[in-house]
PyMOL commands that place a pseudoatom at each C-alpha (Angstrom):
pseudoatom trace, name=CA, resn=UNK, resi=1, chain=A, elem=C, hetatm=0, pos=[14.739, 1.069, 5.005]
pseudoatom trace, name=CA, resn=UNK, resi=2, chain=A, elem=C, hetatm=0, pos=[12.115, 2.644, 7.304]
pseudoatom trace, name=CA, resn=UNK, resi=3, chain=A, elem=C, hetatm=0, pos=[8.849, 1.266, 8.340]
pseudoatom trace, name=CA, resn=UNK, resi=4, chain=A, elem=C, hetatm=0, pos=[6.145, 2.139, 6.128]
pseudoatom trace, name=CA, resn=UNK, resi=5, chain=A, elem=C, hetatm=0, pos=[3.733, 4.940, 7.216]
pseudoatom trace, name=CA, resn=UNK, resi=6, chain=A, elem=C, hetatm=0, pos=[0.143, 4.383, 6.491]
pseudoatom trace, name=CA, resn=UNK, resi=7, chain=A, elem=C, hetatm=0, pos=[-1.263, 6.593, 3.773]
pseudoatom trace, name=CA, resn=UNK, resi=8, chain=A, elem=C, hetatm=0, pos=[-3.996, 9.160, 4.161]
pseudoatom trace, name=CA, resn=UNK, resi=9, chain=A, elem=C, hetatm=0, pos=[-7.300, 7.349, 4.469]
pseudoatom trace, name=CA, resn=UNK, resi=10, chain=A, elem=C, hetatm=0, pos=[-9.901, 8.796, 2.003]
pseudoatom trace, name=CA, resn=UNK, resi=11, chain=A, elem=C, hetatm=0, pos=[-12.581, 8.440, 4.604]
pseudoatom trace, name=CA, resn=UNK, resi=12, chain=A, elem=C, hetatm=0, pos=[-10.641, 10.474, 7.104]
pseudoatom trace, name=CA, resn=UNK, resi=13, chain=A, elem=C, hetatm=0, pos=[-10.207, 7.530, 9.550]
pseudoatom trace, name=CA, resn=UNK, resi=14, chain=A, elem=C, hetatm=0, pos=[-7.103, 7.360, 11.690]
pseudoatom trace, name=CA, resn=UNK, resi=15, chain=A, elem=C, hetatm=0, pos=[-4.655, 4.467, 10.857]
pseudoatom trace, name=CA, resn=UNK, resi=16, chain=A, elem=C, hetatm=0, pos=[-4.511, 1.686, 13.335]
pseudoatom trace, name=CA, resn=UNK, resi=17, chain=A, elem=C, hetatm=0, pos=[-1.151, 1.065, 14.859]
pseudoatom trace, name=CA, resn=UNK, resi=18, chain=A, elem=C, hetatm=0, pos=[0.832, -2.039, 13.808]
pseudoatom trace, name=CA, resn=UNK, resi=19, chain=A, elem=C, hetatm=0, pos=[1.005, -4.721, 16.592]
pseudoatom trace, name=CA, resn=UNK, resi=20, chain=A, elem=C, hetatm=0, pos=[2.820, -7.574, 14.921]
pseudoatom trace, name=CA, resn=UNK, resi=21, chain=A, elem=C, hetatm=0, pos=[5.522, -7.945, 12.328]
pseudoatom trace, name=CA, resn=UNK, resi=22, chain=A, elem=C, hetatm=0, pos=[3.624, -9.053, 9.150]
pseudoatom trace, name=CA, resn=UNK, resi=23, chain=A, elem=C, hetatm=0, pos=[4.285, -12.406, 7.612]
pseudoatom trace, name=CA, resn=UNK, resi=24, chain=A, elem=C, hetatm=0, pos=[6.088, -12.471, 4.264]
pseudoatom trace, name=CA, resn=UNK, resi=25, chain=A, elem=C, hetatm=0, pos=[3.859, -12.699, 1.230]
pseudoatom trace, name=CA, resn=UNK, resi=26, chain=A, elem=C, hetatm=0, pos=[4.850, -15.399, -0.813]
pseudoatom trace, name=CA, resn=UNK, resi=27, chain=A, elem=C, hetatm=0, pos=[3.388, -15.929, -4.359]
pseudoatom trace, name=CA, resn=UNK, resi=28, chain=A, elem=C, hetatm=0, pos=[1.368, -19.116, -4.840]
pseudoatom trace, name=CA, resn=UNK, resi=29, chain=A, elem=C, hetatm=0, pos=[2.104, -21.722, -7.378]
pseudoatom trace, name=CA, resn=UNK, resi=30, chain=A, elem=C, hetatm=0, pos=[0.254, -21.407, -10.706]
pseudoatom trace, name=CA, resn=UNK, resi=31, chain=A, elem=C, hetatm=0, pos=[-1.787, -24.498, -10.017]
pseudoatom trace, name=CA, resn=UNK, resi=32, chain=A, elem=C, hetatm=0, pos=[-2.824, -23.221, -6.628]
pseudoatom trace, name=CA, resn=UNK, resi=33, chain=A, elem=C, hetatm=0, pos=[-4.094, -19.846, -7.965]
pseudoatom trace, name=CA, resn=UNK, resi=34, chain=A, elem=C, hetatm=0, pos=[-6.069, -21.742, -10.702]
pseudoatom trace, name=CA, resn=UNK, resi=35, chain=A, elem=C, hetatm=0, pos=[-8.271, -23.314, -8.005]
pseudoatom trace, name=CA, resn=UNK, resi=36, chain=A, elem=C, hetatm=0, pos=[-10.709, -20.692, -6.674]
pseudoatom trace, name=CA, resn=UNK, resi=37, chain=A, elem=C, hetatm=0, pos=[-11.013, -22.410, -3.448]
pseudoatom trace, name=CA, resn=UNK, resi=38, chain=A, elem=C, hetatm=0, pos=[-7.236, -22.334, -2.787]
pseudoatom trace, name=CA, resn=UNK, resi=39, chain=A, elem=C, hetatm=0, pos=[-6.072, -19.301, -0.673]
pseudoatom trace, name=CA, resn=UNK, resi=40, chain=A, elem=C, hetatm=0, pos=[-2.572, -19.583, 0.617]
pseudoatom trace, name=CA, resn=UNK, resi=41, chain=A, elem=C, hetatm=0, pos=[-3.176, -23.105, 1.790]
pseudoatom trace, name=CA, resn=UNK, resi=42, chain=A, elem=C, hetatm=0, pos=[-5.592, -21.734, 4.395]
pseudoatom trace, name=CA, resn=UNK, resi=43, chain=A, elem=C, hetatm=0, pos=[-8.407, -24.175, 3.614]
pseudoatom trace, name=CA, resn=UNK, resi=44, chain=A, elem=C, hetatm=0, pos=[-6.178, -27.130, 4.469]
pseudoatom trace, name=CA, resn=UNK, resi=45, chain=A, elem=C, hetatm=0, pos=[-5.469, -25.854, 7.997]
pseudoatom trace, name=CA, resn=UNK, resi=46, chain=A, elem=C, hetatm=0, pos=[-7.948, -27.828, 10.472]
pseudoatom trace, name=CA, resn=UNK, resi=47, chain=A, elem=C, hetatm=0, pos=[-6.747, -26.583, 13.894]
pseudoatom trace, name=CA, resn=UNK, resi=48, chain=A, elem=C, hetatm=0, pos=[-8.560, -23.232, 14.533]
pseudoatom trace, name=CA, resn=UNK, resi=49, chain=A, elem=C, hetatm=0, pos=[-5.826, -21.729, 16.547]
pseudoatom trace, name=CA, resn=UNK, resi=50, chain=A, elem=C, hetatm=0, pos=[-3.287, -22.498, 13.641]
pseudoatom trace, name=CA, resn=UNK, resi=51, chain=A, elem=C, hetatm=0, pos=[-5.905, -21.126, 11.081]
pseudoatom trace, name=CA, resn=UNK, resi=52, chain=A, elem=C, hetatm=0, pos=[-6.353, -17.912, 13.183]
pseudoatom trace, name=CA, resn=UNK, resi=53, chain=A, elem=C, hetatm=0, pos=[-2.700, -17.283, 13.545]
pseudoatom trace, name=CA, resn=UNK, resi=54, chain=A, elem=C, hetatm=0, pos=[-1.843, -17.851, 9.878]
pseudoatom trace, name=CA, resn=UNK, resi=55, chain=A, elem=C, hetatm=0, pos=[-4.928, -15.771, 8.797]
pseudoatom trace, name=CA, resn=UNK, resi=56, chain=A, elem=C, hetatm=0, pos=[-3.743, -13.008, 11.023]
pseudoatom trace, name=CA, resn=UNK, resi=57, chain=A, elem=C, hetatm=0, pos=[-0.365, -13.235, 9.637]
pseudoatom trace, name=CA, resn=UNK, resi=58, chain=A, elem=C, hetatm=0, pos=[-1.668, -12.884, 6.026]
pseudoatom trace, name=CA, resn=UNK, resi=59, chain=A, elem=C, hetatm=0, pos=[-3.989, -9.944, 7.075]
pseudoatom trace, name=CA, resn=UNK, resi=60, chain=A, elem=C, hetatm=0, pos=[-1.166, -8.116, 8.423]
pseudoatom trace, name=CA, resn=UNK, resi=61, chain=A, elem=C, hetatm=0, pos=[1.071, -8.904, 5.533]
pseudoatom trace, name=CA, resn=UNK, resi=62, chain=A, elem=C, hetatm=0, pos=[-1.594, -7.733, 2.986]
pseudoatom trace, name=CA, resn=UNK, resi=63, chain=A, elem=C, hetatm=0, pos=[-2.074, -4.448, 5.034]
pseudoatom trace, name=CA, resn=UNK, resi=64, chain=A, elem=C, hetatm=0, pos=[1.621, -3.792, 5.167]
pseudoatom trace, name=CA, resn=UNK, resi=65, chain=A, elem=C, hetatm=0, pos=[1.767, -4.494, 1.376]
pseudoatom trace, name=CA, resn=UNK, resi=66, chain=A, elem=C, hetatm=0, pos=[-1.185, -2.091, 0.780]
pseudoatom trace, name=CA, resn=UNK, resi=67, chain=A, elem=C, hetatm=0, pos=[0.462, 0.636, 2.782]
pseudoatom trace, name=CA, resn=UNK, resi=68, chain=A, elem=C, hetatm=0, pos=[3.669, 0.236, 0.971]
pseudoatom trace, name=CA, resn=UNK, resi=69, chain=A, elem=C, hetatm=0, pos=[2.062, 0.164, -2.385]
pseudoatom trace, name=CA, resn=UNK, resi=70, chain=A, elem=C, hetatm=0, pos=[0.030, 3.242, -1.474]
pseudoatom trace, name=CA, resn=UNK, resi=71, chain=A, elem=C, hetatm=0, pos=[3.235, 5.126, -0.588]
pseudoatom trace, name=CA, resn=UNK, resi=72, chain=A, elem=C, hetatm=0, pos=[4.698, 4.343, -4.170]
pseudoatom trace, name=CA, resn=UNK, resi=73, chain=A, elem=C, hetatm=0, pos=[1.310, 5.712, -5.372]
pseudoatom trace, name=CA, resn=UNK, resi=74, chain=A, elem=C, hetatm=0, pos=[1.900, 9.025, -3.397]
pseudoatom trace, name=CA, resn=UNK, resi=75, chain=A, elem=C, hetatm=0, pos=[5.389, 9.306, -4.573]
pseudoatom trace, name=CA, resn=UNK, resi=76, chain=A, elem=C, hetatm=0, pos=[4.356, 8.839, -8.222]
pseudoatom trace, name=CA, resn=UNK, resi=77, chain=A, elem=C, hetatm=0, pos=[1.422, 11.212, -7.680]
pseudoatom trace, name=CA, resn=UNK, resi=78, chain=A, elem=C, hetatm=0, pos=[3.893, 13.876, -6.297]
pseudoatom trace, name=CA, resn=UNK, resi=79, chain=A, elem=C, hetatm=0, pos=[6.324, 13.338, -9.054]
pseudoatom trace, name=CA, resn=UNK, resi=80, chain=A, elem=C, hetatm=0, pos=[3.569, 13.425, -11.808]
pseudoatom trace, name=CA, resn=UNK, resi=81, chain=A, elem=C, hetatm=0, pos=[2.047, 16.764, -10.294]
pseudoatom trace, name=CA, resn=UNK, resi=82, chain=A, elem=C, hetatm=0, pos=[5.487, 18.364, -9.736]
pseudoatom trace, name=CA, resn=UNK, resi=83, chain=A, elem=C, hetatm=0, pos=[5.208, 21.927, -11.353]
pseudoatom trace, name=CA, resn=UNK, resi=84, chain=A, elem=C, hetatm=0, pos=[8.835, 21.804, -12.352]
pseudoatom trace, name=CA, resn=UNK, resi=85, chain=A, elem=C, hetatm=0, pos=[7.985, 18.934, -14.787]
pseudoatom trace, name=CA, resn=UNK, resi=86, chain=A, elem=C, hetatm=0, pos=[7.313, 20.023, -18.358]
pseudoatom trace, name=CA, resn=UNK, resi=87, chain=A, elem=C, hetatm=0, pos=[4.887, 17.109, -18.583]
pseudoatom trace, name=CA, resn=UNK, resi=88, chain=A, elem=C, hetatm=0, pos=[3.303, 17.397, -15.262]
pseudoatom trace, name=CA, resn=UNK, resi=89, chain=A, elem=C, hetatm=0, pos=[-0.348, 16.104, -14.998]
pseudoatom trace, name=CA, resn=UNK, resi=90, chain=A, elem=C, hetatm=0, pos=[-3.167, 18.332, -13.925]
pseudoatom trace, name=CA, resn=UNK, resi=91, chain=A, elem=C, hetatm=0, pos=[-4.797, 17.088, -10.574]
pseudoatom trace, name=CA, resn=UNK, resi=92, chain=A, elem=C, hetatm=0, pos=[-7.897, 16.050, -12.493]
pseudoatom trace, name=CA, resn=UNK, resi=93, chain=A, elem=C, hetatm=0, pos=[-6.017, 13.919, -14.856]
pseudoatom trace, name=CA, resn=UNK, resi=94, chain=A, elem=C, hetatm=0, pos=[-3.965, 12.369, -12.152]
pseudoatom trace, name=CA, resn=UNK, resi=95, chain=A, elem=C, hetatm=0, pos=[-7.237, 11.630, -10.220]
pseudoatom trace, name=CA, resn=UNK, resi=96, chain=A, elem=C, hetatm=0, pos=[-8.973, 10.032, -13.279]
pseudoatom trace, name=CA, resn=UNK, resi=97, chain=A, elem=C, hetatm=0, pos=[-5.877, 7.891, -13.933]
pseudoatom trace, name=CA, resn=UNK, resi=98, chain=A, elem=C, hetatm=0, pos=[-5.523, 6.455, -10.345]
pseudoatom trace, name=CA, resn=UNK, resi=99, chain=A, elem=C, hetatm=0, pos=[-9.355, 6.418, -9.923]
pseudoatom trace, name=CA, resn=UNK, resi=100, chain=A, elem=C, hetatm=0, pos=[-9.406, 8.779, -7.054]
pseudoatom trace, name=CA, resn=UNK, resi=101, chain=A, elem=C, hetatm=0, pos=[-11.456, 11.916, -6.410]
pseudoatom trace, name=CA, resn=UNK, resi=102, chain=A, elem=C, hetatm=0, pos=[-9.454, 15.251, -6.950]
pseudoatom trace, name=CA, resn=UNK, resi=103, chain=A, elem=C, hetatm=0, pos=[-9.588, 15.855, -3.198]
pseudoatom trace, name=CA, resn=UNK, resi=104, chain=A, elem=C, hetatm=0, pos=[-7.913, 12.611, -2.545]
pseudoatom trace, name=CA, resn=UNK, resi=105, chain=A, elem=C, hetatm=0, pos=[-5.485, 13.014, -5.440]
pseudoatom trace, name=CA, resn=UNK, resi=106, chain=A, elem=C, hetatm=0, pos=[-4.458, 16.364, -3.674]
pseudoatom trace, name=CA, resn=UNK, resi=107, chain=A, elem=C, hetatm=0, pos=[-3.880, 14.599, -0.422]
pseudoatom trace, name=CA, resn=UNK, resi=108, chain=A, elem=C, hetatm=0, pos=[-1.967, 11.946, -2.150]
pseudoatom trace, name=CA, resn=UNK, resi=109, chain=A, elem=C, hetatm=0, pos=[0.299, 14.503, -3.819]
pseudoatom trace, name=CA, resn=UNK, resi=110, chain=A, elem=C, hetatm=0, pos=[0.788, 16.316, -0.328]
pseudoatom trace, name=CA, resn=UNK, resi=111, chain=A, elem=C, hetatm=0, pos=[1.647, 13.029, 1.159]
pseudoatom trace, name=CA, resn=UNK, resi=112, chain=A, elem=C, hetatm=0, pos=[4.065, 11.934, -1.583]
pseudoatom trace, name=CA, resn=UNK, resi=113, chain=A, elem=C, hetatm=0, pos=[5.727, 15.473, -1.320]
pseudoatom trace, name=CA, resn=UNK, resi=114, chain=A, elem=C, hetatm=0, pos=[6.203, 14.776, 2.482]
pseudoatom trace, name=CA, resn=UNK, resi=115, chain=A, elem=C, hetatm=0, pos=[7.768, 11.552, 1.821]
pseudoatom trace, name=CA, resn=UNK, resi=116, chain=A, elem=C, hetatm=0, pos=[10.047, 13.057, -0.661]
pseudoatom trace, name=CA, resn=UNK, resi=117, chain=A, elem=C, hetatm=0, pos=[11.156, 15.873, 1.674]
pseudoatom trace, name=CA, resn=UNK, resi=118, chain=A, elem=C, hetatm=0, pos=[11.741, 13.380, 4.564]
pseudoatom trace, name=CA, resn=UNK, resi=119, chain=A, elem=C, hetatm=0, pos=[13.316, 10.690, 2.596]
pseudoatom trace, name=CA, resn=UNK, resi=120, chain=A, elem=C, hetatm=0, pos=[11.257, 8.214, 4.677]
pseudoatom trace, name=CA, resn=UNK, resi=121, chain=A, elem=C, hetatm=0, pos=[9.347, 6.706, 1.727]
pseudoatom trace, name=CA, resn=UNK, resi=122, chain=A, elem=C, hetatm=0, pos=[9.285, 3.137, 0.473]
pseudoatom trace, name=CA, resn=UNK, resi=123, chain=A, elem=C, hetatm=0, pos=[12.660, 3.754, -1.106]
pseudoatom trace, name=CA, resn=UNK, resi=124, chain=A, elem=C, hetatm=0, pos=[14.463, 4.541, 1.969]
pseudoatom trace, name=CA, resn=UNK, resi=125, chain=A, elem=C, hetatm=0, pos=[16.965, 7.412, 1.909]
pseudoatom trace, name=CA, resn=UNK, resi=126, chain=A, elem=C, hetatm=0, pos=[16.140, 9.070, -1.491]
pseudoatom trace, name=CA, resn=UNK, resi=127, chain=A, elem=C, hetatm=0, pos=[18.984, 11.680, -1.517]
for i in range(1, 127): cmd.bond("trace and resi %d" % i, "trace and resi %d" % (i + 1))
show_as sticks, trace
zoom trace
């Protein structure tokens, strides 16, 4: 599987390069999620260096997860907007369903098509 590529930013900002391998995201136990003050046990870390390290790992993991999810969005958008589909969605409908502007929906469709062409999307080699 290839490294996820950042999706187009709707604000037009250039994506930042990745510096560290992100920490694996683990689901929190249900009892921890019920406590609004609990967040991946960060509140229990007293050493500021350790807190910074773990919080940075989580930040990078969330960014990587968001990039990967955005690639899946782009793939789905490209598939749903495919003119060869009998049930293809008009761009306005796609944008509404994803809560995007039509301009951003068009960029995501193009990004998804590029992922499909290159086979470098979140599913790896898609041939």
